[in-house]
MARTI-586771 format. One line per 10 residues: number of its first residue (from 1); their letters; for each residue x negated, y negated, z of N, C-alpha, C, O. Coordinates in pm, 1 decimal. Layout:
% MARTI-586771
NUM) a) X:Y:Z:X:Y:Z:X:Y:Z:X:Y:Z; ...
This chain:
% MARTI-586771
1) mdpatgktlw) 2242.0:-919.1:994.6:2371.0:-865.6:1038.3:2355.9:-802.6:1176.3:2259.3:-731.0:1202.5; 2452.0:-829.8:1264.0:2452.6:-771.3:1397.2:2493.3:-623.8:1385.8:2604.5:-595.6:1341.1; 2407.1:-528.9:1424.6:2440.8:-387.2:1408.2:2556.9:-342.1:1495.5:2622.8:-243.0:1464.4; 2582.6:-413.7:1604.4:2690.2:-374.5:1695.2:2826.5:-418.7:1644.4:2924.3:-344.7:1655.5; 2833.2:-540.4:1588.2:2963.2:-595.7:1546.4:2980.8:-601.6:1395.6:3093.0:-614.6:1346.7; 2870.4:-592.1:1321.0:2879.5:-605.7:1175.8:2889.7:-750.2:1131.9:2908.3:-777.9:1013.4; 2877.7:-842.7:1225.8:2888.9:-984.4:1193.6:2760.9:-1035.9:1127.2:2649.8:-1002.6:1168.6; 2779.1:-1117.6:1023.4:2664.8:-1177.5:955.3:2605.5:-1287.4:1043.2:2675.3:-1381.2:1081.5; 2477.7:-1275.4:1074.6:2410.8:-1372.1:1161.4:2353.8:-1489.3:1082.8:2356.7:-1602.8:1130.3; 2302.2:-1463.3:963.8:2247.1:-1569.6:879.9:2225.6:-1516.5:738.4:2222.1:-1395.4:716.2
11) trkaysgasv) 2211.4:-1607.0:644.8:2182.0:-1570.3:505.8:2072.5:-1662.7:453.5:2055.2:-1774.1:503.0; 2000.3:-1616.6:355.0:1898.1:-1699.9:291.5:1892.7:-1664.9:143.3:1878.8:-1548.3:106.4; 1903.9:-1766.6:59.4:1902.3:-1746.6:-84.7:1758.8:-1735.7:-136.1:1664.5:-1784.0:-73.4; 1745.0:-1671.2:-251.3:1616.9:-1658.8:-320.0:1509.3:-1601.1:-228.4:1395.4:-1647.8:-226.1; 1548.1:-1498.9:-153.4:1455.6:-1435.9:-59.4:1478.5:-1285.9:-60.9:1592.8:-1240.2:-62.0; 1369.5:-1208.5:-61.0:1378.6:-1062.9:-61.2:1296.1:-1007.8:54.2:1173.4:-1017.4:52.5; 1362.0:-950.3:154.4:1292.0:-894.4:269.5:1212.0:-770.6:232.3:1253.0:-692.7:146.2; 1096.2:-752.9:298.4:1009.7:-639.4:265.5:979.5:-550.4:385.3:983.6:-428.1:372.2; 949.5:-607.5:501.6:914.7:-525.4:617.6:949.7:-597.8:746.1:950.2:-720.8:751.6; 979.1:-519.7:849.9:1014.0:-574.3:980.8:903.2:-540.2:1079.7:857.7:-426.1:1087.0
21) hgdtlvgvdy) 860.3:-641.0:1155.7:755.0:-624.3:1256.2:807.2:-682.8:1387.8:792.3:-802.2:1413.6; 868.1:-597.9:1470.2:928.1:-647.2:1593.7:1046.2:-738.2:1562.3:1143.8:-694.6:1501.3; 1037.8:-864.1:1603.6:1145.8:-959.9:1576.6:1117.5:-1044.4:1453.9:1178.9:-1149.5:1435.6; 1025.6:-1000.1:1369.9:986.7:-1076.6:1251.4:1015.4:-999.5:1123.1:976.5:-883.5:1109.0; 1083.6:-1064.8:1030.4:1107.7:-1010.2:896.6:1016.8:-1083.1:799.5:1015.0:-1206.1:795.8; 941.2:-1007.6:720.7:851.2:-1067.2:622.5:897.4:-1027.0:483.3:933.4:-911.7:459.6; 895.9:-1123.1:391.4:940.5:-1094.7:255.6:891.1:-1197.0:156.6:804.3:-1278.7:187.2; 948.2:-1191.6:35.3:908.4:-1280.0:-73.0:1008.4:-1394.0:-85.6:1129.0:-1371.3:-94.7; 956.8:-1517.3:-86.1:1039.7:-1636.5:-103.3:1014.6:-1692.7:-242.8:899.7:-1711.8:-282.8; 1122.5:-1719.1:-316.8:1110.9:-1766.2:-454.9:1133.6:-1916.4:-468.5:1128.9:-1969.6:-579.4
31) ttaesykvqa) 1158.1:-1985.1:-358.0:1187.2:-2129.1:-363.7:1058.8:-2209.3:-346.7:1041.8:-2279.8:-247.3; 968.7:-2198.6:-443.4:843.0:-2271.9:-439.8:850.4:-2393.8:-530.9:937.2:-2402.9:-617.7; 758.4:-2486.9:-510.0:755.5:-2609.0:-590.7:726.9:-2577.7:-737.0:777.1:-2646.0:-826.3; 646.6:-2475.0:-761.6:615.5:-2432.3:-897.4:693.2:-2304.5:-925.8:673.1:-2203.0:-859.0; 781.2:-2309.2:-1023.9:875.9:-2200.4:-1047.3:809.2:-2067.9:-1082.2:870.7:-1962.7:-1065.5; 686.0:-2070.3:-1129.9:619.1:-1946.5:-1168.3:543.2:-1883.0:-1051.7:473.4:-1783.3:-1070.2; 556.3:-1939.8:-932.5:487.4:-1885.8:-816.5:585.7:-1836.2:-710.6:702.6:-1874.7:-710.3; 537.2:-1750.6:-620.9:615.2:-1700.7:-508.2:529.8:-1712.0:-382.6:410.1:-1739.5:-390.4; 591.6:-1690.8:-267.5:515.4:-1698.6:-142.9:569.5:-1599.0:-41.3:686.6:-1561.4:-44.7; 480.8:-1556.7:50.0:521.5:-1468.1:158.6:578.1:-1554.0:270.9:515.7:-1651.5:312.8
41) laldvvtgqq) 695.6:-1517.7:319.1:764.9:-1596.4:421.2:814.2:-1505.0:532.5:874.8:-1401.1:506.5; 787.6:-1544.8:657.7:832.9:-1468.8:774.0:948.1:-1542.7:842.0:943.1:-1664.1:861.6; 1052.4:-1466.7:877.5:1170.3:-1522.1:941.8:1197.5:-1449.6:1072.7:1160.8:-1333.4:1090.0; 1262.7:-1520.4:1164.6:1310.4:-1457.1:1286.9:1428.7:-1367.2:1251.2:1523.7:-1412.5:1187.3; 1423.6:-1240.8:1291.7:1526.8:-1144.5:1254.0:1665.3:-1187.8:1301.7:1764.1:-1169.3:1230.5; 1672.7:-1244.6:1420.5:1802.8:-1279.0:1479.1:1857.4:-1411.1:1427.7:1976.5:-1421.8:1398.6; 1770.8:-1512.9:1416.0:1818.9:-1647.3:1381.2:1798.2:-1684.9:1235.1:1864.5:-1775.3:1184.3; 1706.4:-1616.1:1167.3:1676.8:-1651.2:1029.5:1585.1:-1771.3:1016.5:1558.2:-1817.2:905.5; 1536.4:-1823.0:1129.6:1448.3:-1939.5:1126.8:1308.5:-1900.6:1078.2:1258.9:-1791.6:1106.7; 1246.6:-1992.9:1004.2:1113.4:-1969.0:950.6:1010.1:-1961.7:1062.2:1008.0:-2045.9:1152.0
51) kwivqssrsl) 923.7:-1859.2:1055.6:815.1:-1844.3:1152.9:681.9:-1889.0:1093.7:606.8:-1963.8:1156.4; 653.5:-1842.4:972.5:532.8:-1884.7:903.7:547.5:-1860.7:754.4:636.5:-1788.8:709.1; 457.6:-1923.0:679.4:460.3:-1910.6:534.6:317.0:-1905.1:483.2:228.1:-1969.9:538.5; 294.8:-1828.2:378.0:162.7:-1815.3:317.5:161.2:-1892.7:186.4:259.4:-1893.6:112.2; 50.2:-1956.7:159.4:36.3:-2035.9:37.2:82.6:-1958.2:-84.9:53.9:-1839.2:-97.8; 153.6:-2024.6:-174.1:213.1:-1958.3:-289.4:107.7:-1901.3:-383.5:-5.4:-1949.7:-388.5; 145.9:-1798.2:-457.8:56.7:-1733.6:-553.2:136.4:-1693.6:-676.2:259.4:-1698.6:-676.3; 66.0:-1654.3:-779.9:133.0:-1617.3:-904.4:218.1:-1491.7:-887.8:325.2:-1480.2:-947.4; 170.5:-1398.6:-807.4:248.8:-1278.3:-781.0:202.2:-1216.3:-651.2:87.7:-1234.7:-609.8; 291.0:-1143.2:-587.4:253.4:-1068.9:-467.9:346.6:-949.7:-452.2:462.2:-952.0:-494.4
61) afvsadpalv) 293.1:-846.5:-390.7:370.5:-725.7:-363.3:330.7:-674.4:-226.3:212.6:-674.0:-191.8; 427.2:-631.5:-148.8:399.9:-582.5:-14.3:360.2:-435.4:-19.0:415.7:-357.0:-96.0; 263.3:-399.7:64.6:211.0:-264.3:70.5:247.4:-203.4:205.2:228.0:-266.1:309.3; 300.0:-81.4:203.3:328.6:-10.4:327.3:198.7:18.6:399.2:107.4:77.4:341.2; 189.0:-22.6:527.1:63.8:-6.9:601.2:92.2:-0.9:749.9:207.2:12.7:791.8; -13.1:-10.9:829.3:0.4:-12.1:974.1:97.9:-122.8:1014.9:81.3:-236.3:970.3; 199.0:-94.2:1098.0:296.9:-196.8:1135.7:237.1:-315.5:1209.9:302.7:-418.7:1223.5; 113.2:-302.7:1258.3:48.0:-414.4:1326.3:-1.1:-519.4:1228.2:-45.2:-626.5:1269.9; 5.6:-490.7:1098.4:-40.8:-583.7:996.1:60.5:-595.5:883.2:137.8:-503.2:857.5; 59.1:-710.1:816.4:130.2:-728.2:690.7:24.3:-720.4:581.4:-74.2:-794.1:585.5
71) vikqknnehg) 43.7:-632.0:483.8:-53.7:-616.5:376.6:13.8:-649.0:243.6:119.9:-595.2:211.7; -49.1:-737.3:167.0:7.3:-775.9:38.1:-98.8:-767.6:-70.8:-216.9:-793.3:-47.2; -53.9:-731.0:-190.7:-136.5:-742.7:-310.4:-103.1:-877.0:-372.5:14.1:-907.9:-393.9; -204.4:-957.0:-401.6:-181.2:-1095.5:-441.5:-267.2:-1132.8:-561.2:-384.0:-1094.9:-569.6; -208.0:-1207.6:-653.6:-283.4:-1267.8:-763.6:-268.2:-1418.7:-752.7:-157.0:-1470.4:-742.2; -381.5:-1489.0:-755.3:-379.5:-1630.5:-720.9:-397.5:-1728.1:-834.5:-348.0:-1840.5:-825.8; -466.0:-1690.5:-940.4:-502.6:-1791.6:-1038.8:-483.1:-1744.7:-1181.7:-436.1:-1633.8:-1207.4; -521.0:-1833.4:-1275.3:-497.3:-1805.2:-1416.6:-582.0:-1689.6:-1468.8:-552.3:-1634.3:-1574.7; -687.8:-1652.3:-1395.3:-772.3:-1541.3:-1437.5:-714.3:-1406.1:-1396.2:-763.6:-1301.4:-1438.3; -611.6:-1408.6:-1315.4:-550.7:-1283.2:-1270.4:-628.8:-1213.3:-1163.1:-610.3:-1093.3:-1142.7
81) dsflvfldpa) -717.5:-1284.8:-1091.9:-795.6:-1222.8:-985.3:-702.6:-1164.1:-880.4:-606.8:-1228.3:-837.4; -731.9:-1041.7:-839.9:-644.7:-967.3:-749.5:-708.3:-952.7:-612.8:-829.4:-934.0:-601.0; -624.4:-961.4:-508.1:-673.3:-951.1:-371.2:-580.0:-862.1:-289.6:-459.4:-856.9:-313.8; -638.2:-792.9:-193.0:-561.6:-720.0:-94.0:-576.9:-798.8:35.5:-687.6:-812.7:87.5; -465.2:-850.8:87.7:-471.2:-944.9:199.1:-402.3:-885.6:321.7:-290.4:-835.2:312.3; -469.6:-891.9:436.5:-417.7:-841.6:562.9:-380.8:-961.1:650.6:-465.1:-1046.8:677.3; -254.6:-967.5:695.8:-205.2:-1079.9:774.3:-154.6:-1035.6:911.2:-106.2:-923.7:927.6; -166.4:-1124.5:1008.5:-106.8:-1103.4:1139.7:43.4:-1127.4:1127.4:83.4:-1238.2:1091.8; 128.5:-1028.0:1155.4:273.0:-1046.4:1136.7:333.7:-1151.3:1228.8:439.1:-1206.6:1197.4; 269.5:-1179.9:1342.0:324.9:-1277.6:1436.0:298.3:-1420.9:1393.3:381.1:-1508.9:1416.7
91) tgaekarlag) 181.8:-1445.5:1329.8:141.8:-1582.8:1297.6:116.9:-1608.2:1149.7:115.8:-1723.3:1106.3; 96.8:-1501.8:1071.3:61.8:-1518.8:931.4:-86.5:-1542.9:910.4:-130.9:-1560.9:797.0; -163.7:-1543.5:1018.3:-307.7:-1567.2:1007.8:-373.2:-1455.1:926.6:-339.8:-1337.7:942.4; -466.2:-1493.1:840.4:-534.3:-1395.8:755.3:-642.7:-1323.2:834.7:-733.6:-1385.3:889.7; -631.0:-1190.6:839.5:-728.4:-1108.4:911.7:-839.8:-1060.2:819.8:-954.9:-1047.7:861.7; -805.1:-1033.2:694.6:-904.4:-987.4:597.9:-852.1:-1013.8:457.7:-731.4:-1011.1:433.5; -945.6:-1039.5:364.6:-911.4:-1058.4:223.6:-1012.8:-980.6:141.4:-1132.5:-1008.4:147.3; -964.9:-882.7:64.5:-1052.4:-797.8:-14.8:-1031.2:-826.7:-162.7:-918.5:-822.0:-212.0; -1139.6:-856.5:-232.9:-1130.9:-883.6:-376.0:-1126.5:-753.8:-453.3:-1196.0:-658.2:-418.9; -1045.0:-749.6:-558.1:-1033.9:-630.1:-640.1:-1160.5:-601.9:-716.9:-1243.2:-691.3:-734.6
101) pqsvfgsspd) -1178.0:-477.7:-763.4:-1297.4:-441.2:-840.2:-1303.3:-518.1:-970.9:-1200.2:-546.0:-1032.0; -1424.7:-552.4:-1013.8:-1442.2:-627.9:-1137.1:-1416.9:-540.0:-1259.4:-1463.0:-426.1:-1265.9; -1343.5:-594.2:-1355.5:-1319.5:-522.0:-1480.1:-1427.5:-560.7:-1580.5:-1510.0:-647.9:-1553.2; -1426.8:-496.5:-1695.4:-1528.0:-524.0:-1798.3:-1513.1:-664.9:-1854.0:-1606.1:-717.0:-1915.6; -1397.8:-726.8:-1833.4:-1374.2:-861.6:-1882.8:-1410.2:-967.9:-1780.2:-1395.3:-1087.1:-1807.1; -1457.3:-926.6:-1662.8:-1500.9:-1021.8:-1563.0:-1393.7:-1064.8:-1466.0:-1424.0:-1135.3:-1369.8; -1268.9:-1025.1:-1487.5:-1162.0:-1059.0:-1394.9:-1125.7:-934.8:-1314.2:-1161.7:-823.0:-1351.3; -1055.4:-954.9:-1205.4:-1021.3:-842.9:-1117.4:-886.1:-784.3:-1155.2:-786.9:-857.2:-1156.9; -878.9:-655.8:-1185.2:-750.2:-593.5:-1216.1:-667.1:-576.9:-1089.9:-715.5:-594.0:-978.0; -543.0:-543.7:-1111.1:-454.0:-520.3:-998.5:-504.1:-402.8:-915.9:-569.2:-312.6:-968.7
111) ygdcfydeqs) -473.8:-403.7:-786.2:-516.5:-293.8:-700.7:-445.5:-163.4:-735.1:-485.7:-56.9:-688.4; -342.6:-170.8:-814.7:-272.2:-49.0:-851.9:-192.4:6.2:-735.7:-136.9:-69.4:-656.0; -186.6:138.5:-725.9:-108.4:202.8:-620.5:-188.2:209.1:-490.3:-307.4:240.0:-490.7; -121.6:179.6:-380.1:-181.3:192.6:-247.7:-98.9:291.9:-166.4:23.6:295.9:-178.2; -165.0:370.6:-85.3:-100.3:475.1:-6.9:-141.7:462.9:139.3:-260.7:458.5:170.3; -44.1:457.3:228.5:-69.8:455.6:372.3:-48.0:596.4:425.6:56.8:656.5:402.3; -147.7:649.6:497.8:-137.5:788.1:545.1:-54.9:802.2:672.9:-45.3:911.3:729.1; 4.5:692.2:718.7:91.3:687.4:836.3:16.7:720.2:965.0:77.1:757.2:1065.6; -116.0:706.2:960.0:-196.2:724.1:1080.2:-298.3:611.7:1096.5:-289.2:533.0:1190.7; -394.4:603.9:1006.2:-500.9:505.1:1025.1:-562.4:452.9:896.9:-641.2:358.5:901.9
121) alicgsdgvl) -529.7:510.3:782.5:-598.5:473.1:658.9:-503.4:423.3:551.4:-390.3:470.2:538.3; -553.3:326.2:474.5:-483.2:273.5:358.0:-573.4:298.2:238.1:-689.1:256.1:238.5; -522.2:366.1:135.1:-603.7:403.0:20.7:-546.6:336.9:-103.7:-427.4:348.9:-132.0; -632.8:266.2:-179.0:-588.8:197.6:-300.0:-675.2:239.6:-417.9:-796.7:254.6:-405.3; -610.4:258.6:-533.5:-681.9:296.5:-654.1:-667.0:191.0:-760.7:-557.8:138.1:-781.3; -777.4:159.0:-830.1:-772.6:60.5:-936.8:-890.4:79.5:-1029.6:-1003.8:96.1:-984.8; -863.4:77.1:-1159.3:-968.7:78.0:-1260.1:-1062.9:197.0:-1243.0:-1183.7:184.5:-1263.1; -1006.6:313.6:-1205.5:-1086.4:433.8:-1190.7:-1161.7:445.4:-1059.9:-1242.5:536.7:-1042.6; -1136.0:353.6:-967.0:-1203.1:354.6:-837.1:-1099.3:374.8:-727.6:-996.1:307.7:-726.9; -1125.8:466.9:-635.0:-1037.1:493.8:-522.0:-1110.6:455.3:-394.4:-1222.1:501.3:-369.9
131) tgydaatgqk) -1047.0:369.6:-312.3:-1113.4:318.1:-192.6:-1023.5:332.8:-71.3:-904.0:304.1:-77.3; -1082.3:378.0:39.4:-1010.0:390.7:164.7:-1045.9:278.0:258.7:-1163.0:242.1:271.4; -944.1:220.8:326.0:-963.2:110.5:419.5:-902.1:147.0:554.7:-807.3:225.1:562.3; -957.4:90.1:659.5:-894.7:101.2:790.5:-765.5:20.7:785.4:-768.3:-99.5:758.8; -652.1:86.3:810.9:-522.0:22.3:794.1:-495.2:-86.6:897.2:-405.5:-168.6:877.7; -570.6:-89.0:1005.9:-548.4:-188.3:1110.6:-642.5:-307.7:1100.8:-615.3:-412.7:1159.1; -754.0:-292.8:1027.1:-852.0:-401.6:1019.7:-887.5:-442.8:877.7:-937.5:-553.3:857.0; -862.9:-356.8:779.2:-901.7:-386.0:641.7:-1045.6:-348.4:611.1:-1092.6:-373.4:500.1; -1117.2:-288.9:706.5:-1256.0:-250.4:685.1:-1264.2:-133.9:585.9:-1187.1:-38.3:593.9; -1359.3:-143.8:492.3:-1379.0:-37.8:393.8:-1436.0:85.7:461.7:-1531.7:76.3:538.7
141) lwslpdkatn) -1376.9:202.3:433.0:-1420.2:327.9:493.8:-1499.3:415.3:396.8:-1600.0:475.2:434.6; -1453.6:422.5:271.3:-1518.9:506.6:171.9:-1471.9:469.0:32.7:-1374.6:395.3:16.6; -1541.9:520.4:-68.2:-1504.1:490.9:-206.0:-1546.6:604.4:-297.9:-1651.0:666.2:-277.4; -1465.1:631.2:-399.1:-1495.2:728.7:-504.2:-1470.1:663.9:-639.5:-1378.3:582.7:-651.4; -1549.3:697.1:-743.2:-1644.9:807.2:-750.5:-1774.1:780.1:-673.4:-1808.7:665.7:-643.8; -1843.7:888.7:-642.0:-1971.4:882.8:-572.0:-2073.9:961.8:-654.3:-2074.9:1084.8:-652.8; -2159.5:889.1:-725.5:-2257.4:954.6:-813.2:-2356.0:1039.2:-734.0:-2403.1:1141.7:-783.2; -2387.7:997.0:-611.2:-2487.2:1069.4:-530.9:-2443.4:1211.8:-500.4:-2525.7:1302.9:-491.5; -2313.3:1229.9:-484.5:-2261.6:1364.0:-453.2:-2185.8:1425.7:-570.5:-2126.0:1532.6:-558.0; -2189.2:1357.2:-684.1:-2122.7:1406.0:-805.3:-1973.1:1427.4:-784.1:-1916.1:1526.4:-830.1
151) rvapdvtvaw) -1910.2:1332.6:-713.4:-1765.8:1341.6:-688.1:-1692.4:1231.8:-764.7:-1737.4:1117.3:-768.9; -1581.0:1267.0:-824.1:-1501.3:1172.5:-901.0:-1382.8:1125.3:-817.0:-1353.4:1181.6:-711.6; -1316.4:1022.5:-864.9:-1195.8:972.9:-797.2:-1075.3:1050.1:-848.8:-1046.7:1044.8:-968.4; -1003.6:1121.7:-762.5:-886.0:1195.9:-807.8:-768.2:1102.1:-833.8:-767.7:987.3:-789.3; -669.9:1151.9:-905.2:-543.3:1081.0:-921.3:-457.2:1114.3:-800.2:-426.6:1231.1:-775.7; -418.1:1012.4:-724.5:-344.0:1033.4:-600.0:-193.9:1024.0:-625.4:-147.8:936.7:-699.1; -118.9:1113.8:-564.4:27.3:1111.2:-576.4:96.4:1072.5:-446.0:200.8:1007.3:-448.6; 38.6:1112.5:-330.2:104.8:1085.2:-202.8:4.6:1101.7:-88.4:-94.6:1173.4:-101.0; 32.4:1034.0:23.4:-47.5:1050.5:145.1:46.7:1083.0:260.0:160.5:1036.3:264.0; -1.9:1163.1:352.6:83.6:1202.6:465.6:-1.1:1246.6:583.4:-79.2:1341.1:571.6
161) hgllygdtqg) 13.1:1180.1:695.9:-46.6:1217.6:823.2:-194.6:1255.8:812.3:-234.8:1366.0:849.7; -272.9:1164.0:761.3:-417.0:1183.0:756.2:-469.8:1252.9:633.2:-591.1:1266.4:617.6; -381.1:1298.0:544.5:-424.3:1366.5:422.9:-379.2:1291.8:298.7:-274.0:1227.9:295.7; -463.2:1302.2:196.3:-437.7:1238.5:67.7:-427.6:1348.7:-36.7:-518.3:1431.0:-49.4; -316.5:1350.8:-112.3:-294.0:1456.7:-209.0:-299.5:1402.1:-351.3:-260.3:1288.3:-377.3; -348.1:1484.4:-441.6:-353.4:1445.8:-582.0:-412.2:1556.7:-665.5:-405.3:1673.9:-628.3; -471.1:1519.6:-780.2:-537.0:1620.3:-862.9:-661.0:1561.8:-928.0:-675.7:1440.1:-939.7; -749.1:1650.1:-969.9:-873.1:1610.2:-1035.0:-845.6:1578.8:-1181.4:-733.6:1595.2:-1229.6; -949.0:1533.7:-1251.4:-933.2:1502.1:-1392.7:-896.0:1625.1:-1474.3:-838.3:1614.1:-1582.5; -929.5:1742.4:-1421.2:-892.4:1865.7:-1489.1:-753.7:1915.1:-1452.8:-709.6:2019.0:-1501.8
171) gkpialdakt) -683.9:1840.4:-1366.2:-547.9:1877.1:-1328.2:-538.3:1971.4:-1210.9:-430.2:2022.8:-1182.2; -650.3:1996.1:-1140.9:-647.8:2087.0:-1027.9:-602.5:2014.8:-901.4:-658.0:1910.3:-867.4; -501.3:2069.0:-830.2:-454.3:2005.7:-706.1:-565.6:1996.2:-602.9:-649.3:2085.8:-592.4; -566.2:1886.7:-526.5:-672.0:1865.1:-429.0:-617.3:1785.7:-310.9:-521.1:1710.3:-324.8; -679.6:1803.4:-194.3:-643.9:1726.6:-75.1:-770.9:1667.0:-16.2:-874.3:1733.6:-10.8; -763.3:1540.6:28.3:-876.3:1471.5:88.7:-839.6:1424.6:228.2:-722.8:1399.9:258.5; -940.9:1412.7:312.5:-923.1:1348.2:441.8:-910.1:1198.7:415.6:-1002.6:1137.2:362.7; -797.2:1139.9:451.7:-771.0:1000.0:418.6:-868.8:904.1:485.3:-894.0:795.7:432.8; -923.7:941.8:599.1:-1013.0:852.8:672.8:-1157.2:859.5:623.5:-1231.4:762.0:636.0; -1197.3:972.7:568.0:-1336.3:989.4:525.0:-1351.7:1003.6:374.2:-1459.9:980.1:320.4
181) gkdvstevgv) -1244.4:1041.7:305.9:-1251.5:1064.8:162.0:-1310.7:1199.2:125.5:-1329.9:1227.7:7.3; -1340.1:1283.0:224.3:-1400.9:1413.1:198.7:-1294.5:1516.7:163.2:-1179.7:1507.3:206.6; -1335.0:1615.7:83.4:-1244.7:1724.3:45.8:-1203.3:1803.4:169.4:-1286.8:1838.9:252.6; -1074.7:1830.1:180.2:-1023.1:1913.4:288.8:-1005.1:2055.8:240.4:-1040.6:2150.4:310.7; -950.7:2071.7:121.9:-927.2:2204.4:67.7:-919.9:2196.9:-83.8:-863.6:2102.2:-138.7; -975.2:2293.6:-150.1:-962.2:2303.2:-295.9:-859.2:2409.3:-333.6:-848.2:2447.5:-450.1; -783.1:2457.2:-233.1:-685.1:2561.7:-257.1:-542.7:2512.0:-236.9:-455.1:2588.7:-196.9; -519.6:2386.5:-263.9:-383.3:2332.4:-255.8:-300.3:2396.2:-367.1:-342.0:2399.1:-482.9; -182.5:2447.1:-330.9:-103.4:2521.4:-428.6:-32.2:2437.1:-531.1:3.5:2486.6:-637.9; -10.5:2308.2:-500.4:65.7:2222.7:-590.5:24.1:2077.6:-566.9:-15.0:2040.7:-456.1
191) tpwwvskyaa) 32.7:1996.6:-670.8:12.8:1852.5:-654.0:145.4:1792.9:-609.6:236.2:1779.7:-691.7; 160.0:1756.5:-482.6:291.5:1713.6:-433.5:323.1:1568.3:-468.6:233.7:1485.1:-483.5; 450.7:1540.8:-481.2:499.2:1404.1:-501.0:575.6:1355.5:-378.1:609.1:1237.6:-366.7; 602.1:1447.4:-287.2:671.7:1412.8:-163.3:627.9:1511.0:-56.3:621.4:1631.4:-81.3; 597.5:1460.4:63.3:550.3:1545.6:171.9:620.0:1506.5:301.3:636.8:1387.8:329.2; 660.5:1604.4:380.0:713.6:1582.5:513.3:636.5:1672.8:609.4:539.4:1737.3:569.8; 679.2:1677.4:734.1:612.4:1765.2:830.0:643.2:1911.9:805.1:584.3:2000.3:867.2; 736.1:1936.8:713.7:775.7:2074.7:686.8:718.1:2129.7:556.3:671.8:2243.6:552.2; 720.7:2050.1:450.8:684.1:2103.3:320.0:631.1:1994.9:227.0:656.6:1875.8:244.8; 556.0:2041.3:126.5:510.1:1955.4:17.0:586.2:1997.3:-108.4:590.4:2115.3:-143.3
201) igvsdsgepm) 646.5:1898.9:-175.8:728.2:1927.2:-293.3:657.6:1876.2:-418.3:613.4:1761.4:-424.6; 648.0:1964.2:-517.5:588.0:1925.9:-644.2:663.6:1987.7:-760.1:773.0:2041.6:-743.2; 603.4:1979.3:-879.5:665.9:2033.0:-1000.9:563.5:2119.8:-1072.5:448.4:2079.5:-1089.5; 604.6:2237.3:-1113.9:514.5:2327.8:-1185.0:493.0:2279.5:-1328.1:560.2:2187.3:-1374.2; 398.9:2342.5:-1397.4:371.6:2306.7:-1536.5:493.0:2326.6:-1625.8:506.7:2260.9:-1728.9; 581.5:2418.3:-1585.4:701.9:2444.2:-1664.6:819.1:2355.0:-1624.6:928.7:2365.6:-1679.6; 793.7:2266.0:-1527.1:898.2:2172.2:-1487.5:984.5:2218.5:-1371.7:1082.0:2151.7:-1337.3; 950.9:2331.8:-1310.7:1029.1:2383.5:-1199.8:984.0:2324.4:-1067.8:863.7:2310.2:-1046.0; 1076.0:2289.4:-978.4:1036.4:2237.7:-846.2:968.5:2343.8:-764.1:1007.3:2460.5:-768.9; 865.6:2304.7:-687.2:791.2:2398.2:-604.5:773.3:2338.7:-465.1:755.3:2217.8:-450.8
211) aypvtk) 778.4:2423.2:-362.9:760.6:2378.4:-225.6:659.3:2468.5:-155.3:661.5:2590.7:-169.6; 570.5:2404.7:-79.1:470.6:2477.4:-3.2:472.9:2428.4:141.7:495.9:2310.0:166.3; 449.6:2517.4:236.6:448.9:2475.7:377.0:330.7:2382.7:407.1:221.6:2399.7:352.8; 353.9:2286.4:492.5:247.2:2196.4:534.9:186.5:2249.8:662.7:259.0:2280.7:757.3; 55.1:2261.5:667.5:-11.8:2322.4:783.5:-74.5:2219.7:874.2:-124.4:2256.4:980.5; -74.7:2090.6:837.4:-134.9:1989.4:921.3:-44.3:1869.7:930.2:-77.6:1772.0:997.3
């Protein structure tokens, strides 16, 4: 739609847009030869013309990440093997492909929740493992748990401007440096579910909303 006139520029059926990268819209296309598969499809924002397409897979989900990359969670085969795939938004070229952690059954579980810190790191948790990646290259930065330092993987709720928030297995609020995975503070007042440059919002044990000032 033209924002100035409100005029419809183009339409496309069986397509769900996910992210915009300059003049490119990337989303999920459901018009595949095999009805049980989907594919990532990039369109020109103005004309709706196809720019590139990624080979179809059983399922895919787009992950919020560095705008210089398209990041998708993808399952490709009957075993349910899971991958985190980094694509060039201009060409669809694959920059990196990360295989999910192995489960006890030998197949890779879903990557689960992924969090972009809106600066440089993408953090994904799956099967009790939390891993930080460089959001622009897909390079692995750190991983928890770490037996050498006796550190466990916390449950993450939100990431914001270089920090990762969550709680430990005992329910204690915690903050980590998103780029290194190291503890920033053990005195976080609340496990937040939403963070802005002004405040972190969470819920107390009694169900009451709580807000704390953000210092970084």
